[in-house]
C-alpha positions as CSV (number, residue, x, y, z in Angstrom):
1,M,96.9,110.9,115.9
2,V,95.6,113.8,118.0
3,M,96.3,111.8,121.2
4,A,99.9,111.4,120.2
5,M,100.3,115.1,119.8
6,L,98.8,116.0,123.2
7,P,101.2,116.6,126.1
8,L,101.1,113.5,128.4
9,P,102.5,112.8,131.8
10,A,106.0,111.3,131.7
11,R,104.7,107.8,132.8
12,A,101.8,107.6,130.4
13,A,101.6,104.6,128.3
14,V,99.3,103.6,125.4
15,V,98.0,100.1,125.7
16,A,97.7,98.2,122.4
17,C,96.2,94.8,121.9
18,G,96.1,92.1,119.3
19,G,94.8,88.6,119.0
20,D,96.3,86.0,121.3
21,N,96.0,83.2,118.7
22,Q,99.4,84.1,117.2
23,W,99.4,86.1,114.0
24,P,102.9,86.4,112.5
25,P,104.3,88.6,111.0
26,S,102.0,91.1,112.7
27,S,102.1,90.0,116.4
28,Y,103.2,86.8,118.0
29,R,105.2,85.2,120.8
30,Q,108.0,82.8,120.3
31,P,107.5,79.5,122.2
32,G,108.7,80.0,125.8
33,S,108.7,83.8,125.6
34,D,106.3,86.4,127.1
35,A,107.6,89.2,124.8
36,V,105.2,90.2,122.0
37,Q,107.1,90.4,118.7
38,G,106.2,91.4,115.2
39,Y,105.7,94.2,112.7
40,S,102.7,95.8,114.5
41,P,104.4,96.3,117.9
42,D,107.5,97.6,116.0
43,V,105.5,100.1,114.1
44,L,103.7,101.3,117.2
45,R,106.9,101.7,119.2
46,A,108.6,103.6,116.4
47,A,105.6,105.9,115.9
48,L,105.0,106.6,119.6
49,A,108.3,106.1,121.4
50,D,109.2,109.8,121.6
51,R,105.8,110.7,123.0
52,V,104.5,107.9,125.2
53,G,105.4,104.4,126.2
54,V,103.7,101.5,124.5
55,E,102.4,98.4,126.3
56,V,101.3,95.5,124.0
57,R,98.9,92.8,125.2
58,L,97.6,89.8,123.3
59,M,94.1,88.6,124.2
60,P,91.1,87.0,122.4
61,F,90.5,89.4,119.4
62,A,86.8,89.9,120.2
63,R,87.8,91.0,123.7
64,C,90.6,93.2,122.3
65,L,88.0,95.0,120.1
66,A,85.6,95.4,123.0
67,A,88.3,96.8,125.3
68,A,89.4,99.3,122.7
69,E,85.9,100.4,122.1
70,Q,85.5,101.2,125.8
71,G,88.9,102.9,125.7
72,R,89.8,102.5,129.4
73,Q,92.1,99.5,129.4
74,V,93.1,99.5,125.7
75,Q,93.5,102.4,123.3
76,L,94.8,100.8,120.1
77,V,94.1,97.6,118.2
78,M,96.9,96.2,116.1
79,A,96.3,94.7,112.6
80,A,92.5,95.1,112.5
81,S,91.3,94.8,109.0
82,Y,88.7,97.2,107.7
83,S,85.0,96.5,107.6
84,P,82.1,99.0,107.4
85,E,80.9,97.9,110.8
86,R,84.3,98.5,112.4
87,A,84.6,101.9,110.7
88,Q,81.5,103.0,112.5
89,R,83.2,102.3,115.9
90,F,86.9,102.9,115.2
91,L,89.3,105.2,113.4
92,F,91.7,103.5,111.1
93,T,95.3,104.3,110.3
94,R,96.7,104.0,106.8
95,S,97.6,100.4,105.9
96,Y,101.1,99.5,107.2
97,L,101.3,95.8,106.2
98,Q,100.2,94.1,102.9
99,L,99.5,90.4,103.0
100,Q,98.5,87.9,100.3
101,P,95.2,86.1,100.9
102,V,95.0,82.4,100.3
103,Q,92.6,79.5,100.7
104,L,93.8,76.4,102.6
105,T,92.0,73.1,102.1
106,L,92.8,69.5,102.8
107,Q,95.0,68.1,100.0
108,T,92.3,65.4,99.6
109,P,89.1,67.3,100.2
110,L,85.8,65.7,101.2
111,P,83.5,65.0,98.2
112,A,80.8,67.4,99.6
113,A,83.3,70.0,100.8
114,T,82.0,72.8,98.6
115,R,78.6,72.7,100.5
116,L,80.3,73.2,103.9
117,P,81.1,76.5,105.4
118,W,84.7,77.8,105.8
119,C,86.3,77.3,109.2
120,G,87.1,80.5,111.0
121,L,88.3,82.1,114.2
122,N,86.0,83.9,116.6
123,G,86.4,87.7,116.2
124,F,88.2,87.6,112.9
125,N,87.0,89.8,110.0
126,Y,86.2,87.4,107.1
127,R,84.6,90.3,105.1
128,A,88.2,91.2,104.3
129,F,88.3,87.9,102.3
130,G,85.0,88.6,100.6
131,L,83.1,86.1,102.8
132,S,79.9,86.9,104.6
133,P,79.4,85.7,108.2
134,A,76.9,83.1,106.9
135,Q,79.7,81.5,104.9
136,V,82.0,81.0,107.9
137,D,81.8,78.8,111.0
138,A,83.7,81.2,113.2
139,G,83.5,79.1,116.3
140,S,87.2,78.2,116.7
141,A,89.1,79.9,119.5
142,N,92.5,79.2,118.0
143,Y,94.3,77.6,115.0
144,P,94.7,74.2,116.6
145,D,90.9,74.1,117.2
146,L,90.3,75.3,113.6
147,L,92.6,72.6,112.2
148,R,90.8,69.8,114.3
149,K,87.5,71.0,112.9
150,L,88.8,70.9,109.4
151,Q,90.2,67.4,109.8
152,A,86.9,66.2,111.3
153,G,85.1,67.3,108.1
154,H,83.1,70.1,109.6
155,C,84.2,72.7,107.1
156,R,85.8,73.0,103.6
157,G,89.0,74.8,104.6
158,F,89.9,78.2,105.8
159,V,91.2,81.5,104.5
160,E,94.2,83.2,105.8
161,Y,97.2,85.3,104.6
162,R,100.1,83.4,103.1
163,E,102.6,85.2,105.3
164,V,100.6,84.5,108.5
165,W,100.2,80.8,107.6
166,Q,103.9,80.4,106.9
167,G,104.7,82.2,110.2
168,L,102.3,79.9,112.1
169,Q,104.0,76.9,110.5
170,K,107.4,78.1,111.7
171,L,106.0,78.6,115.2
172,G,104.8,75.0,115.2
173,V,101.0,75.7,115.3
174,A,100.3,73.3,112.4
175,A,102.4,70.5,113.8
176,G,100.6,67.2,113.3
177,A,97.9,68.6,111.0
178,A,96.9,66.9,107.8
179,P,98.7,68.2,104.6
180,L,97.0,71.3,103.2
181,A,96.8,72.7,99.7
182,M,97.3,76.4,99.5
183,R,95.8,78.4,96.6
184,P,95.7,82.2,96.0
185,C,92.3,83.8,96.6
186,L,90.4,85.3,93.7
187,V,90.3,89.1,94.1
188,A,86.9,90.6,94.7
189,A,86.8,94.3,94.4
190,R,88.5,95.8,97.5
191,Y,88.7,92.6,99.4
192,G,90.5,89.2,99.0
193,C,89.0,85.7,98.7
194,I,85.7,84.7,97.2
195,S,84.4,81.2,96.8
């Protein structure tokens, strides 16, 4: 907030980043387009347009966080969920988007599925779903990789937000995937899913 109030040269631009694995409605690209769309870039542009320009980049989320922490190439991270570890390194704005957490599993789960970890994306904050790092195999780089891992029986399912998953389906990310069952997550204190 202080940065936005300081006088800046006319050509100054704030660089914001988000995850490149598509995360509608927050930030995403339509197939065949380089333009980043979504609620997060819209909020940033509305909040900062009178003061500075805004450049939005999508990159692996772990790299986005690292670049923002250094502060030279990136100054803002879009749609980063809160965690105590992140709060030690970053300042957070007020929440500007509320999403509904869900669990997604194969419609016909494996018999021993409950003993398997959840599938996850590298750099994603699963503490926001009430899951510890030990409960998540966060080795997938993107959603197609995550879905292949789930279909191969390496994990029990994955957690996501209903609105994000529905947006991913509209973008065709889940094309060819096995049918999934979606259930609301149990609420755990301040966070979302618990298993």
